[in-house]
C-alpha positions in Angstrom: 82.1 95.4 99.2 80.4 93.4 101.8 78.6 90.2 102.5 77.0 91.8 105.6 74.1 93.6 103.9 73.7 97.2 104.6 73.4 97.4 108.4 75.6 99.3 110.7 78.7 100.8 109.2 79.2 98.1 106.6 82.2 98.7 104.3 80.9 98.6 100.7 84.1 99.7 99.0 86.6 100.1 101.8 88.6 103.1 100.8 86.9 105.6 103.0 86.9 103.4 106.1 89.6 102.1 108.4 90.2 98.8 106.7 90.2 97.8 103.0 89.7 94.0 102.5 89.4 94.2 98.7 92.9 92.8 98.2 92.3 89.9 100.6 88.9 89.0 99.1 89.1 90.1 95.4 86.0 87.9 94.5 83.6 90.0 96.5 81.7 92.8 94.8 78.2 93.8 95.9 76.4 94.2 92.5 73.0 94.5 94.2 74.3 97.7 95.8 76.7 98.8 93.0 76.2 102.5 93.6 76.6 102.2 97.3 79.7 100.2 96.8 81.4 102.9 94.6 80.1 105.8 96.7 81.4 104.3 99.9 84.8 103.8 98.4 85.1 107.0 96.4 82.9 109.3 98.5 85.2 112.4 98.3 85.7 112.1 94.5 81.9 111.8 94.1 81.2 114.8 96.3 83.7 116.9 94.3 81.6 116.2 91.2 78.1 116.4 92.8 78.5 119.4 95.1 81.9 121.1 94.7 81.1 123.9 97.2 80.5 121.4 100.0 83.6 119.5 98.9 85.7 122.6 99.2 84.3 123.4 102.7 84.8 119.8 104.0 87.6 118.6 106.1 89.0 115.7 104.0 91.3 114.6 106.8 88.3 113.3 108.7 86.9 110.1 107.3 83.1 110.3 106.4 80.8 108.4 108.6 78.2 106.2 106.9 75.1 106.2 109.1 73.4 103.1 107.8 71.6 102.1 111.0 70.2 105.6 111.6 69.0 105.7 108.0 67.3 102.4 108.3 65.4 103.6 111.3 64.0 106.4 109.1 63.3 104.0 106.3 61.5 101.6 108.5 59.3 104.3 110.0 58.5 105.8 106.6 58.4 102.8 104.3 58.2 99.8 106.6 61.2 98.1 105.1 64.9 98.3 104.2 66.2 101.1 102.0 68.9 100.0 99.5 69.2 103.2 97.4 69.9 106.0 99.9 73.0 107.0 101.9 73.2 109.1 105.0 76.8 110.5 105.5 78.2 112.5 108.4 81.2 114.7 107.6 83.1 117.5 109.3 83.6 121.0 107.8 86.8 122.9 107.9 85.3 125.3 110.4 84.7 122.3 112.8 81.0 122.1 112.4 79.3 118.8 111.5 77.3 118.3 108.3 74.9 115.6 107.2 74.4 114.5 103.6 71.3 112.6 102.4 72.1 111.0 99.1 69.4 109.3 97.1 70.5 107.2 94.1 67.6 106.8 91.7 68.0 103.7 89.5 64.4 103.0 88.5 64.1 105.5 85.6 60.7 106.6 84.6 59.1 103.9 86.7 60.6 105.2 89.9 58.7 107.0 92.6 58.1 110.7 93.4 61.7 111.9 94.1 60.8 115.4 95.5 58.4 114.0 98.0 60.8 111.3 99.0 63.6 113.8 99.6 61.3 116.0 101.7 60.0 113.2 103.8 63.4 111.7 104.4 65.0 115.1 105.1 62.4 116.0 107.7 62.6 112.6 109.4 66.4 112.8 109.6 66.1 116.4 111.0 63.8 115.0 113.7 66.1 112.1 114.5 69.4 114.0 114.5 68.3 117.6 115.2 70.2 118.6 112.0 69.0 119.5 108.5 70.8 117.3 105.9 72.1 118.5 102.6 70.0 116.6 100.1 71.5 115.2 96.9 69.5 113.1 94.4 71.6 111.2 91.8 69.7 110.3 88.7 71.2 107.4 86.9 68.5 106.8 84.3 65.8 108.7 82.3 63.1 110.4 84.3 59.8 112.0 83.3 60.5 115.2 81.4 58.1 117.3 83.5 59.4 116.1 86.9 60.2 118.8 89.4 63.6 119.0 91.0 62.3 120.4 94.3 59.3 119.9 96.5 56.6 122.5 96.7 53.0 122.5 98.1 50.6 125.3 98.9 47.5 125.4 101.1 45.5 128.5 101.9 48.4 130.8 100.9 51.0 128.8 102.9 53.7 127.4 100.8 56.1 124.6 101.8 59.3 124.2 99.8 62.1 121.7 100.1 65.1 122.0 97.8 68.0 119.6 97.1 70.8 119.2 94.6 69.6 117.2 91.6 72.5 115.5 89.8 71.6 114.0 86.4 74.5 111.8 85.4 73.6 112.1 81.7 74.0 115.9 81.9 77.5 115.8 83.5 80.2 117.1 81.3 82.7 114.5 79.9 85.6 116.8 80.8 84.5 116.8 84.4 84.2 113.1 84.6 87.5 112.3 82.9 89.7 115.0 84.4 92.4 114.3 86.9 92.7 110.9 88.6 89.1 110.4 89.7 88.2 106.7 89.9 84.4 107.2 90.2 84.6 109.5 87.1 85.0 106.5 84.8 82.0 104.7 86.5 79.8 107.8 86.1 81.0 108.1 82.5 79.9 104.5 81.9 76.5 105.2 83.5 76.1 108.3 81.3 76.8 106.4 78.1 74.7 103.4 79.1 71.8 105.8 79.1 72.9 107.5 75.8 73.4 104.2 74.0 70.1 102.7 75.2 69.6 99.2 73.5 72.2 99.8 70.8 74.7 97.0 71.4 77.2 98.4 68.9 77.3 101.7 70.7 77.6 100.1 74.1 80.5 98.0 72.9 82.2 101.1 71.5 81.9 102.9 74.8 83.0 99.9 76.8 86.1 99.6 74.6 86.9 103.3 74.8 86.4 103.4 78.6 88.5 100.2 78.9 91.3 102.0 77.1 91.2 104.9 79.5 91.0 102.5 82.4 94.2 100.7 81.2 96.1 103.9 81.2 95.3 104.8 84.8 98.0 104.0 87.3 95.7 103.0 90.2 96.2 100.3 92.7 95.0 96.9 91.5 92.0 96.8 93.9 90.8 100.2 92.6 91.3 99.1 88.9 89.3 96.0 89.6 86.4 97.7 91.2 86.2 100.3 88.5 86.4 97.7 85.7 83.8 95.5 87.3 81.4 98.4 87.7 82.0 99.7 84.2 81.6 96.3 82.6 78.4 95.7 84.6 76.9 99.0 83.6 77.6 98.5 80.0 76.9 94.7 80.0 76.2 93.4 76.5 73.3 91.1 75.6 74.6 90.3 72.2 76.8 87.2 72.4 78.9 88.4 69.5 79.7 91.8 71.0 80.2 90.2 74.5 82.8 87.9 72.9 84.6 90.8 71.3 84.5 92.8 74.6 85.9 89.8 76.5 88.8 89.4 74.0 89.5 93.1 74.2 89.6 93.1 78.0 91.8 90.1 78.0 94.3 91.9 75.7 94.4 94.8 78.1 95.4 92.7 81.1 97.7 90.4 79.2 100.8 92.0 80.5 99.5 92.8 84.0 101.2 91.5 87.2 100.1 88.3 88.7 98.4 90.2 91.5 96.4 92.3 89.0 95.5 89.2 86.9 93.9 87.6 90.0 91.9 90.8 90.6 90.5 90.8 87.0 89.7 87.1 86.7 86.1 87.5 87.9 85.3 89.6 84.7 86.2 86.7 82.5 84.9 84.0 84.8 81.5 85.7 84.9 81.2 85.5 81.1 82.1 81.8 80.9 79.9 81.0 84.0 77.0 82.6 82.3 77.6 80.7 79.1 77.8 77.4 81.0 74.7 78.1 82.9 72.8 78.9 79.7 73.7 75.4 78.6 72.0 73.6 81.4 73.3 74.9 84.8 70.7 76.3 87.2 69.8 79.8 86.5 71.1 82.4 89.0 72.5 85.2 87.0 69.5 87.4 87.3 70.7 88.7 90.6 74.0 89.8 89.1 77.6 88.6 88.6 78.4 87.7 92.2 75.8 84.9 92.5 76.6 83.6 89.1 80.3 83.4 89.9 79.5 81.6 93.2 77.3 79.1 91.4 80.0 78.6 88.7 82.7 78.0 91.3 80.7 75.7 93.6 78.6 73.7 91.1 80.0 74.1 87.6 83.7 74.7 87.4 84.2 71.7 85.2 81.4 72.8 82.9 82.8 76.3 82.7 86.3 74.9 82.0 84.9 72.7 79.2 83.2 75.7 77.6 86.5 77.6 77.8 88.4 74.8 76.1 85.7 74.5 73.4 86.1 78.2 72.7 89.8 77.6 72.1 91.4 79.0 75.3 94.7 77.3 76.1 94.9 75.0 79.1 97.0 77.6 81.0 94.3 80.2 80.8 91.6 77.8 81.9 93.6 76.7 84.9 94.2 80.3 85.8 90.6 81.4 85.5 88.8 78.4 87.0 91.5 77.4 89.6 91.0 73.8 88.7 94.0 71.4 88.9 95.9 71.2 85.5 95.4 67.4 85.4 91.6 67.9 85.7 91.5 70.5 82.9 93.7 68.3 80.6 91.3 65.4 81.3 88.4 67.5 79.9 90.2 67.5 76.5 89.6 63.8 76.1 
């Protein structure tokens, strides 16, 4: 999670880098770069799912190096702008040799670009820059054209050029693989899979959100990890129907009812987002289109009283409203009059 964009060695999730500030700043979560956030934090778990052979050959005692600045050099040369959907990661193998991983996260579905050509161009550019061929992984998070190739191939005058990479289609991953063991990113991938499966069916999305939330509640993870996974899952399976959104909110509240104070602070942003959105829809400036984080900031800075009033109108007790909005109790009680 970061407010620093994606330059340098920015820490999106914190777990794979030297310092994890998620417990000090629980309100931060970079929804614009959701996949980078979870892949930074749970890189080894993701690699175990995406490319188990490379995972087995890797030295997990050496932290992965996220080469954002070098990737942006490649991006600028090829695209003339900033790349927000790719990762370049340096790791060490057990035999002591270095290895590079080029990971492309495709989030645009059928409207996205030509993935095989993109993987080839980026792979070649990284080879020129680093003098090392990267292992390419394309992670497909949404539906793609049925006839799309999963490798690059061109032929001219009998000369054939082929570029191959690992193509990971999240919807094709086995549930047992995603839910086995104590793999945090598995639940996020599971949510992404069933976001695609459920499509626009709000009832189905609610059912999957409820089921995943139950599995999440059973995990004995650190509070910061539980928060990140819950925020990502809820975001991926976000409900447009106000009725189902209300049911999901009530259900999530019941799951954290008996959590520790530290954990409750971690989870507050889930509920605050819902009420912030509701308040904004009733007259606050629109800002939710860019995701939860901006809506939460706007709700905190410009509309806490409005958010609290909506909470009270919905029947939440004063104690809950004080906890979620951080307003003084006297101010919240004053809104009852």
